[in-house]
N, C-alpha and C positions, 0 to 999 in steps of 0.2 A: 183328858179325852172325855168325850160325851158318849154314853152308851145309847144305842137305839136298836129298834127291832125292824127288820125288813122281811117282807113276805116274798118268796121266790117260787118260781115254777120248779118242778122236778128237774127239768132240763137245765135251767139256769143254775141250780144247786150242783148238778152233776158237773157242768162246765167249770163252775167256781172251784169245786174240790180238785178237779184235774189240774187247773191252772195253779192253785196253791201248792199242790204236790210237786208239780213241775218246777216251781220256783223255790220250793222249800221254805215257804212262808205261811202265815196264818190266812184264813179266809178274810179276816178283817183287813189285812195288808193288801190283798188283791182288790178288795172293794175300794179302799182309800186311794190306791193307785189309779184305778179306773175313774173314780170321781175326779181326781186331779186332772186327768187327761180330757175328760168330757166337759167339766165345768171348771175352767181355769180361773185362777186368782186374778181378778182384774187389776189389782194394784201391782202385782208382779209383772203382768203384761205391759202395763203402762210404763213401768221402770225399764223394761227391756226395750220398748220403743224409744224412750228418751235416750237411753244409752246408745242405741243404733244411730239415732240422729246426731248425737254429739260426736260419735266416732267419725261421722262424715264431715264435720266442721273442718274447714281448711284443706280439704282434699281436692278441691277444684280451683282453677284459676280463671279470673275474668278475662285475662288477656290485656287488660289496661293497667292493672296495678293500682287503681284508684277507687275501687269499689268500697273499701272500708271508709274512705273519706267522703265519697260522693254517693253513698248508698241511696239516699232519697232521690236524687236525680236519675240514677241508674234504674231504680225500680219504677219510677214514673215515666220513664222514656219508652220508646218503641222497641227497644232492644229485647224486652221480655214480653 
């Protein structure tokens, strides 16, 4: 881990201490959790989106049964 120094207002420190006590964790743990929620990891979000898209693969039917074979014609046509 990397150590850093952060300046907080008295009110922010009060709220931080209250939250840390409520959760039974360190001040640093509350700050790390808040940072992860406010500034999400873009790589993790990208993987989640890909997984969500892949989960949808094959869940819909075209009604014709030929989309896999004729996908170029289907996508170029008026149907879409």
